[in-house]
KOLTIPA-106071 format. One record per residue (C-alpha): residue number from 1; x, y, z. Coordinates in nm, 4 decimals. Example, Ala and Ser with C-alpha at 12.3 -4.5 7.8 and 13.67 -1.06 7.14 Angstrom:
// residues 2
- 1 1.2300 -0.4500 0.7800
- 2 1.3670 -0.1060 0.7140
//
This chain:
// residues 369
- 1 8.1114 4.9752 10.4477
- 2 7.9270 5.2855 10.5675
- 3 8.0816 5.4875 10.8485
- 4 7.8942 5.4120 11.1678
- 5 7.8934 5.6533 11.4577
- 6 7.8365 5.5354 11.8114
- 7 7.7894 5.1742 11.9159
- 8 7.4325 5.0969 11.8135
- 9 7.5462 4.8075 11.5956
- 10 7.6792 4.6248 11.9017
- 11 7.3696 4.4518 12.0371
- 12 7.2905 4.1309 12.2197
- 13 7.1878 3.9861 11.8823
- 14 7.5197 4.0621 11.7111
- 15 7.7077 3.9195 12.0067
- 16 7.4901 3.6074 12.0005
- 17 7.5230 3.5534 11.6249
- 18 7.8847 3.6638 11.5979
- 19 7.8033 3.9299 11.3354
- 20 7.9067 4.2933 11.2983
- 21 7.5599 4.4201 11.2168
- 22 7.2140 4.3580 11.3656
- 23 7.0693 4.2642 11.0260
- 24 6.9346 3.9178 10.9463
- 25 6.8372 3.8052 10.5976
- 26 6.4883 3.6589 10.5959
- 27 6.4992 3.2893 10.4983
- 28 6.2954 3.2232 10.1859
- 29 6.1234 2.8931 10.1270
- 30 6.1975 2.7997 9.7662
- 31 6.3838 3.1144 9.6593
- 32 6.6812 3.1237 9.8946
- 33 7.0208 3.1339 9.7285
- 34 7.3715 3.0625 9.8492
- 35 7.4913 3.3762 9.6709
- 36 7.2456 3.6028 9.8551
- 37 7.2994 3.4478 10.1971
- 38 7.6757 3.4730 10.1528
- 39 7.6534 3.8338 10.0347
- 40 7.4621 3.9393 10.3467
- 41 7.6974 3.7479 10.5752
- 42 8.0023 3.8915 10.4020
- 43 7.8564 4.2415 10.4443
- 44 7.8379 4.1906 10.8211
- 45 7.4850 4.0633 10.8684
- 46 7.3526 3.7124 10.9170
- 47 7.2754 3.5471 10.5861
- 48 6.9955 3.2896 10.6088
- 49 6.8797 3.0042 10.3879
- 50 6.5310 2.8514 10.3931
- 51 6.5282 2.4722 10.3717
- 52 6.1561 2.4105 10.3161
- 53 6.1132 2.0907 10.1162
- 54 6.4821 1.9998 10.1247
- 55 6.5837 1.6367 10.1668
- 56 6.8746 1.5715 10.4094
- 57 7.1347 1.5263 10.1349
- 58 7.0382 1.8616 9.9855
- 59 7.0598 2.0278 10.3278
- 60 7.4130 1.8984 10.3724
- 61 7.5142 2.0116 10.0235
- 62 7.3667 2.3573 10.0784
- 63 7.5502 2.4017 10.4072
- 64 7.8778 2.3026 10.2429
- 65 7.8174 2.5493 9.9604
- 66 7.7516 2.8263 10.2134
- 67 8.0692 2.7462 10.4038
- 68 8.2622 2.7688 10.0791
- 69 8.0965 3.0984 9.9843
- 70 8.1481 3.2792 10.3160
- 71 8.3714 3.2459 10.6211
- 72 8.1161 3.4474 10.8194
- 73 7.8268 3.3110 11.0300
- 74 7.5088 3.2075 10.8501
- 75 7.1752 3.0571 10.9466
- 76 6.9588 2.7701 10.8230
- 77 6.5812 2.7688 10.8619
- 78 6.3280 2.4854 10.8916
- 79 5.9499 2.4559 10.9161
- 80 5.8052 2.2595 11.2079
- 81 5.4737 2.0722 11.1865
- 82 5.2004 2.2735 11.3533
- 83 5.0748 2.1014 11.6691
- 84 4.7213 1.9704 11.6259
- 85 4.7254 2.0163 11.2482
- 86 4.6734 1.6773 11.0880
- 87 4.8450 1.6061 10.7583
- 88 4.5843 1.5364 10.4888
- 89 4.5601 1.1815 10.3576
- 90 4.3242 1.2183 10.0618
- 91 4.1966 0.9214 9.8700
- 92 4.2330 0.9169 9.4927
- 93 3.8970 1.0837 9.4332
- 94 3.9683 1.3705 9.6707
- 95 4.3161 1.4247 9.5274
- 96 4.1749 1.4248 9.1746
- 97 3.9134 1.6823 9.2770
- 98 4.1788 1.9150 9.4177
- 99 4.3979 1.8591 9.1127
- 100 4.1136 1.9352 8.8724
- 101 4.0722 2.2824 9.0207
- 102 4.4238 2.3591 8.9003
- 103 4.4031 2.1808 8.5634
- 104 4.3668 2.5037 8.3588
- 105 4.6973 2.6348 8.4944
- 106 4.8861 2.3157 8.4146
- 107 4.7424 2.3134 8.0625
- 108 4.8199 2.6807 8.0064
- 109 5.1843 2.6182 8.0962
- 110 5.2058 2.3020 7.8877
- 111 5.2441 2.0658 8.1825
- 112 5.0939 1.7255 8.2582
- 113 4.8878 1.6870 8.5752
- 114 5.1020 1.5373 8.8527
- 115 5.0317 1.2019 9.0127
- 116 4.9732 1.1738 9.3872
- 117 5.3054 1.1336 9.5696
- 118 5.3894 0.8956 9.8513
- 119 5.4548 1.1942 10.0790
- 120 5.4073 1.5689 10.0569
- 121 5.7177 1.6791 10.2439
- 122 6.0491 1.5357 10.3676
- 123 6.0612 1.3901 10.7181
- 124 6.1168 1.6844 10.9558
- 125 6.3235 1.4835 11.2047
- 126 6.5628 1.3840 10.9278
- 127 6.5796 1.7451 10.8115
- 128 6.6641 1.8655 11.1617
- 129 6.9296 1.5968 11.2072
- 130 7.0957 1.7001 10.8808
- 131 7.0806 2.0693 10.9711
- 132 7.2342 2.0094 11.3145
- 133 7.5016 1.7906 11.1589
- 134 7.5866 2.0798 10.9217
- 135 7.6619 2.3042 11.2208
- 136 7.5518 2.6454 11.0959
- 137 7.6023 2.9364 11.3355
- 138 7.2237 2.9660 11.3688
- 139 6.9337 2.7247 11.3220
- 140 6.5966 2.8978 11.3114
- 141 6.2458 2.7553 11.3109
- 142 5.9003 2.8694 11.2067
- 143 5.5537 2.7359 11.2906
- 144 5.6374 2.6091 11.6369
- 145 5.8683 2.5487 11.9306
- 146 6.1585 2.3087 11.8712
- 147 6.1625 2.0189 12.1149
- 148 6.4000 2.0183 12.4150
- 149 6.5963 1.7390 12.2461
- 150 6.6441 1.9498 11.9320
- 151 6.7514 2.2561 12.1322
- 152 6.9931 2.0444 12.3337
- 153 7.1416 1.8836 12.0218
- 154 7.1891 2.2229 11.8583
- 155 7.3537 2.3692 12.1662
- 156 7.5763 2.0654 12.1968
- 157 7.7012 2.1415 11.8462
- 158 7.7553 2.5113 11.9155
- 159 7.4458 2.6228 11.7239
- 160 7.2311 2.9200 11.8271
- 161 6.8585 2.8365 11.8176
- 162 6.6060 3.0974 11.7031
- 163 6.2268 3.0728 11.7065
- 164 5.9664 3.2859 11.5300
- 165 5.6597 3.4417 11.6914
- 166 5.3590 3.6321 11.5615
- 167 5.2178 3.7046 11.9079
- 168 5.3506 3.7699 12.2568
- 169 5.2048 3.4365 12.3660
- 170 5.4117 3.2554 12.1034
- 171 5.7255 3.4486 12.1982
- 172 5.6881 3.3438 12.5616
- 173 5.6350 2.9810 12.4573
- 174 5.9539 2.9934 12.2512
- 175 6.1573 3.1516 12.5299
- 176 6.0230 2.8955 12.7765
- 177 6.1239 2.6273 12.5258
- 178 6.4879 2.7315 12.5450
- 179 6.5482 2.9231 12.2232
- 180 6.8305 3.1762 12.2275
- 181 6.6476 3.4517 12.0383
- 182 6.2999 3.5273 11.9067
- 183 6.2019 3.6787 11.5726
- 184 5.8919 3.8914 11.6350
- 185 5.7256 3.9043 11.2942
- 186 5.4452 4.1517 11.2411
- 187 5.1541 4.1128 11.0058
- 188 5.3244 4.3456 10.7554
- 189 5.5782 4.0763 10.6650
- 190 5.5735 3.9083 10.3271
- 191 5.5290 3.5355 10.2831
- 192 5.3690 3.2929 10.5227
- 193 5.2199 3.3941 10.8544
- 194 5.4006 3.1524 11.0822
- 195 5.1498 3.1444 11.3690
- 196 5.1268 2.8241 11.5699
- 197 4.9260 2.8767 11.8908
- 198 4.6175 3.0306 11.7323
- 199 4.4923 3.0523 11.3727
- 200 4.6924 3.2969 11.1622
- 201 4.3827 3.5121 11.1099
- 202 4.3670 3.5618 11.4881
- 203 4.7383 3.6445 11.5167
- 204 4.7681 3.9508 11.2945
- 205 4.9605 4.1899 11.5197
- 206 5.1516 4.4774 11.3607
- 207 5.5282 4.5029 11.4042
- 208 5.5175 4.8321 11.5943
- 209 5.2762 4.6879 11.8500
- 210 5.4353 4.3425 11.8650
- 211 5.8052 4.4213 11.9086
- 212 5.7966 4.6245 12.2323
- 213 5.5538 4.3802 12.3918
- 214 5.7773 4.0858 12.3043
- 215 6.0853 4.2738 12.4248
- 216 5.9097 4.3275 12.7584
- 217 5.7920 3.9665 12.7817
- 218 6.1124 3.7698 12.7127
- 219 6.4720 3.7987 12.8293
- 220 6.6340 3.6678 12.5097
- 221 6.7280 3.8947 12.2160
- 222 6.4391 4.0015 11.9936
- 223 6.4675 4.0373 11.6163
- 224 6.2006 4.2584 11.4584
- 225 6.0531 4.1541 11.1236
- 226 5.7759 4.2832 10.9025
- 227 5.7553 4.6147 10.7184
- 228 6.1291 4.6833 10.7430
- 229 6.3189 4.7625 10.4240
- 230 6.5563 5.0484 10.5033
- 231 6.7595 5.2224 10.7721
- 232 6.4586 5.4009 10.9125
- 233 6.2942 5.0680 10.9831
- 234 6.6090 4.9367 11.1482
- 235 6.6389 5.2474 11.3661
- 236 6.2712 5.2295 11.4609
- 237 6.2988 4.8625 11.5564
- 238 6.5962 4.9319 11.7825
- 239 6.4044 5.2173 11.9462
- 240 6.1137 4.9785 12.0084
- 241 6.3403 4.7430 12.2032
- 242 6.4538 4.5034 11.9316
- 243 6.8144 4.3846 11.9223
- 244 6.8168 4.3495 11.5457
- 245 6.5971 4.3238 11.2386
- 246 6.5116 4.0567 10.9846
- 247 6.4628 4.1873 10.6313
- 248 6.3228 3.9726 10.3536
- 249 6.1508 4.1328 10.0559
- 250 6.4102 4.4057 9.9962
- 251 6.6796 4.1397 9.9579
- 252 6.4519 3.9230 9.7458
- 253 6.4609 4.2002 9.4844
- 254 6.8418 4.1998 9.4594
- 255 7.0459 4.0453 9.1818
- 256 7.1800 3.7758 9.4174
- 257 6.8287 3.6497 9.4895
- 258 6.7053 3.3205 9.3472
- 259 6.3780 3.4892 9.2492
- 260 6.3295 3.4748 8.8723
- 261 6.3790 3.8014 8.6806
- 262 6.0056 3.8554 8.6315
- 263 5.9466 3.8318 9.0071
- 264 6.2315 4.0725 9.0830
- 265 6.0933 4.3212 8.8324
- 266 5.7523 4.3102 8.9999
- 267 5.9154 4.3761 9.3379
- 268 6.0901 4.6809 9.1944
- 269 5.7741 4.8258 9.0407
- 270 5.4426 4.9878 9.1335
- 271 5.2505 4.6605 9.1863
- 272 5.3991 4.6387 9.5382
- 273 5.1713 4.9205 9.6524
- 274 4.9100 4.6600 9.7456
- 275 4.9524 4.3226 9.9140
- 276 4.6918 4.0758 10.0358
- 277 4.6695 3.7749 10.2637
- 278 4.5767 3.4545 10.0819
- 279 4.5647 3.0770 10.1194
- 280 4.5268 3.0166 9.7464
- 281 4.8828 2.9170 9.6641
- 282 4.9860 2.7024 9.9590
- 283 4.6827 2.6356 10.1770
- 284 4.8350 2.8490 10.4549
- 285 4.7885 3.2197 10.5021
- 286 5.0582 3.4241 10.3308
- 287 5.1093 3.7851 10.2208
- 288 5.1794 3.8605 9.8596
- 289 5.1091 4.0845 9.5646
- 290 4.7625 4.0072 9.4241
- 291 4.7765 3.8391 9.0867
- 292 4.5540 3.6309 8.8662
- 293 4.5713 3.3019 9.0565
- 294 4.4938 3.4724 9.3874
- 295 4.1907 3.6391 9.2282
- 296 4.0712 3.3154 9.0684
- 297 4.1147 3.0955 9.3786
- 298 3.9722 3.3115 9.6584
- 299 3.7771 3.0399 9.8405
- 300 3.9869 2.7977 10.0520
- 301 3.7065 2.5407 10.0338
- 302 3.7664 2.5161 9.6586
- 303 4.1243 2.3991 9.6870
- 304 4.3413 2.1671 9.8910
- 305 4.4744 2.2363 10.2414
- 306 4.8429 2.2687 10.3266
- 307 5.0704 2.0965 10.2352
- 308 4.8784 1.9440 9.9443
- 309 4.7972 2.2790 9.7831
- 310 5.1564 2.3920 9.8196
- 311 5.2753 2.0675 9.6598
- 312 5.0279 2.0962 9.3735
- 313 5.0949 2.4599 9.2860
- 314 5.4645 2.3905 9.3352
- 315 5.4418 2.1634 9.0331
- 316 5.3573 2.4537 8.7994
- 317 5.4908 2.7689 8.9707
- 318 5.8539 2.7049 8.8626
- 319 5.7452 2.6709 8.5012
- 320 5.5404 2.9914 8.5328
- 321 5.8578 3.1602 8.6541
- 322 6.0573 3.0304 8.3577
- 323 5.7912 3.1626 8.1216
- 324 5.7696 3.4970 8.3012
- 325 5.4020 3.4342 8.3753
- 326 5.3648 3.6385 8.6949
- 327 4.9930 3.5666 8.7072
- 328 5.0620 3.2056 8.8061
- 329 5.3514 3.2630 9.0468
- 330 5.3671 3.3214 9.4209
- 331 5.4679 3.6870 9.4497
- 332 5.5319 3.6997 9.8229
- 333 5.6040 4.0529 9.9423
- 334 5.5720 4.2629 10.2573
- 335 5.3944 4.5922 10.3074
- 336 5.7166 4.7962 10.2932
- 337 5.7898 4.6716 9.9420
- 338 5.7276 5.0105 9.7734
- 339 6.0452 5.1325 9.9458
- 340 6.2461 4.8867 9.7345
- 341 6.1843 5.0633 9.4054
- 342 6.2230 5.4025 9.5676
- 343 6.5694 5.3096 9.6921
- 344 6.6760 5.1599 9.3607
- 345 6.9475 4.9464 9.5204
- 346 6.9597 4.5909 9.3898
- 347 7.2996 4.4653 9.5019
- 348 7.2748 4.2840 9.8349
- 349 7.6038 4.4066 9.9766
- 350 7.5371 4.7671 9.8854
- 351 7.1842 4.7352 10.0204
- 352 7.3273 4.6372 10.3589
- 353 7.5495 4.9471 10.3452
- 354 7.2531 5.1680 10.2558
- 355 7.0442 5.0280 10.5417
- 356 7.3253 5.0843 10.7935
- 357 7.3932 5.4358 10.6677
- 358 7.0246 5.5212 10.6896
- 359 6.9944 5.3889 11.0440
- 360 7.3121 5.5697 11.1454
- 361 7.1733 5.8961 11.0123
- 362 6.8430 5.8579 11.1973
- 363 6.9959 5.7470 11.5248
- 364 7.2610 6.0152 11.5051
- 365 6.9947 6.2784 11.4462
- 366 6.7948 6.1543 11.7405
- 367 7.1070 6.1492 11.9562
- 368 7.1781 6.5101 11.8580
- 369 6.8420 6.6149 11.9878
//
């Protein structure tokens, strides 16, 4: 572990989470791994695991695997249904029309077109019950405010509850809803924009503007996310009033990540210099590296809404990953991704050390002034 001068690592977030370092691993929907979450937790941060699409039995098994892999605190993450957003119930003709748009990609990968399922996603109440039963140190949510009953159940089981905000308004709603900490995620972040009070396109606030406003608006610890990949970003976030940082893309490029090798190689290379916001792959706005499928499906009216589009593309994206076909994958990445290749550190534990050492250097230099 890097030598740390001073006491900047002791924050309200580390005390809340029971960690040594104010570093949280971003939870990845679909590419989380027990190995990566455990590595970050074992290094002193808070390892996190995204449970999007997981059935209750799989949630329980994942939590048990994490407890076996690390004695340190870890977090589980769930998606909430967005209030006022109706789940699509397409008839056969509409489903076929949406499926036909994607036919060329299925054929290219040698896959049959999928049949319409009985449901697009697992029942969220059952997911939450399984996650609470698993008793992680932290249970975090995106796309909304967990209900008072959920917060109470988590607290009753000794679980810290974390919500995620893209605006000050959302942060206040989360704090008023009883969460113990708020992740303030700026528009620079990779992956899905998790806005829930206004459309994502109207909630694109940068991290540097968002974090201090959220810190001023709520009394709970604030975790900064978006555009943070190294110690300089951690130091800057703390100076802006954050109590910790959440880092995603930099860890996604490590060897412990569940991202396929082709995806990790892209994250380590020059293609990260440009990212875009798109609805093409899931039906919800997300930031990623532009590739062929994003270029070929630019118009949301041409494809299905969430969660149907996410379900449909999810039927061929894994095969694209196996074949190394990065043109048909979801290459989620944040705007600080070019720093990943520049650092050249692809072991999760050593990356934590590098981030801490970098922050210590910056904060020590500032203190010396």
